N, C-alpha and C positions, 0 to 999 in steps of 0.2 A: 521438363521444365527448365527454362535457363537460370544459372546462377543469380542474376541480379532479380529475377522473378521471384525466386526462392526467399532473397532478401526481405521484397518488398512485403510479401505474405506475411513473412515474421514479424516484419515491424507493424503490420494490421495488428496483431493482437495487443500491441501496445496502446493502440487508440480504443479498443473497444472494452478491456479489461477494466479499466477504471470506471466508465459508465456502467458495466454488467455489474461489478462490485456494489457501487454505490445505490443503484436501483433495488436491487436485492434487498440490500441492508435497510434502506429507508423505509421499502415496503413492508417489512417485519417490523420496524420500530414503529409505524403508524398503526399497526393492526393487532399486534400481539399484545395480551392482556398483562397490565402492569408495567410495560416497558416506558419508560420517562426519558426522552431524548435530551432533556437537559442535565439528567443524573445519570444514566447507565452508556457505558461505554458499549459500542457495537458488538466486541467479542462477547459480551455477556448474553447475546441471542443464541450461542451455541448451546445454551442450556435449555430444559424443558421437552416436551413431547415432540415440538416442531424443531428443535436445536438442530437436527440434519440438515435443516435449508441451510442456516449459516456456515455450518461446518462444510457443507457441498461448495457453498459460494467462495469462502476461504481456500478451498483446494482447487477448484475450477479458475478463480482468478489468479492464484499463485501459478499455477501452469501456464496460464495465458502471458503472464509476465515472465516466466522462463524463457517463452518462445520468443516474446519480444527481445529479451536479453540475448539471444543468439543473432537475430537481427542486429541489433545494435552491435554486436560483436563484428558481423561481417560489413556492417556498413561504416564503422570506423576505424579504419586500419591505420595501425600506429597508434592508438588510444585504447587498448585492449581492456583495461580496467573499468570503462564503463559498463560494458556487456557483462562482466564478471560480477560487478558490484550490483547491478541490477538483478543478474542471475540469483545472488543470496538473498535478495530480497523476494524473490518471486518464491524461492525455496522455503523462505521463513513464513511465507503466508500458508504454504502446504503444511508446514510443520505446524503453525497455529491451529489450522484446523483440525491436525491431529491430535493435538495437545488441547483439550478444552479448557477454557475459562472458568474459573470456579464462579459458582452463583453467588450473590450478594446484592446488599442495597434494596433488598426487598423483591428482586428479580431471579427466576420466575415468580409468579404470584405465589404467594404462601411461605416466601424465603423472608426470614428473620431481617430486619433493617441492620446495615451495618456491614462491614467489610467481609465476614462470612469465614469460614474456615479454608486455610491453604493447603492445596494437596500438591502432590508432585506433579501433575497435568497442569495444574494452575502453574506453578512455578515454571515448567515448560514452557506453557504458552506465553508468559512475559518474557522468559530468556529468548524464545525464539524471535519474538517481536522486537526484542531491544536490538538483538543483531540485525534483523532485516533493515530496521529503520536506521540504525547508524551506517550501515553500508549504502541505502539510497541518498543520505545526506552526503556523504563522501562523493557517491555517483554525482550528485548535482554540481559539485565544487569542481570536479574532475571534468565534467560535461563543460562548465563554464569556462574553464581554461583552454578549452579545445575550441569553443566559439570564440573565443577573446584572440586565439591565436591564427583563426581564420577571418577574421575581421568582422565578425558577428556580435558586436558589441553589445546590443540590446537584448539578445539571447544569452549573451554571458551573464548579464545582470539578472535576467530574469532567473537562470538557473541559480545564481548564488542567493539571490533573495528567497526563491523557493526552498533551497536547502535550509536556509536560516530560518524560516517560518515554520518548517516542519520539525526543526529541531526545538523551537520553543515551544511548540504544541506538545511533543514527545516529554520534554522536560516537565511541563504542566500535569499531565495526566501521569506520569512517573511518580510524582509526587505523593500521591495517594488522595488528592483532596478531590472530592465528589462535588464540589461547589460548581454551579451552571456554568461559570465564565471557563473554568478549566476542562470541563466536559465538553463543552461547545467550540471551544478555542481548538482542542485535538480534533473534533470534526472538521473544523475549516481546514486545519493542518493537513488532514487527510486529502480533501479535495484539492489541496494545493498541490500536493505531490501526485495525486493521479493526472491531474491537469497538466503539469510538468511532463510526465512520462508520455502523454497522448501529443504534448506540443512537439518534444523530441522525437518522436516515433514519426509525426507528420513530416517535419522537417528533413528528415534523413529519407523518407520515403519519396518526397519528391525531389530529392537529390540525387538519388540511385536512379540511373537509366532503365527503361522497361525492358531493355535488351542488350 
């Protein structure tokens, strides 16, 4: 396989990672007993008898993001930090799968309402997410600068706005407030950042010659 074909194949993972993660998460959120989309973060799906599904979702999605990050690195000579930062985000998703979030807020069914007990793996889950989220936010800023330098003003603004919206959603959920506005705001922010990764991957895929 030619180098450009490898790059395009790797970028393809940046397109499918988001839809895969979201589809698996939403399917569980709508079918698992006791899960409330307005109160529960998707990370809580890692708990219970079916928690292995969300754990696998984190790991597989993270590996796809890491593959996409390699594609970004190859497609963006002179701007190595985008691929590196997105790669850390992918690794953080894998770590978030390995380090299960703590049960709480009544999920899984039978769990007492409230924040619940904090464990070492729960702290690790939050820490991994925090590092990954901050890295992908910075990646949006760096990619925006690259787009601006290339005369792609619309894509530059899109990258900066995406990073800002994701930051706002992350700050809201990190506050510990489980009000519907904060929970759904973070869900919206997650959709925004997956859409950004897909958009950037598609743009670079098209810009990379097939041979």
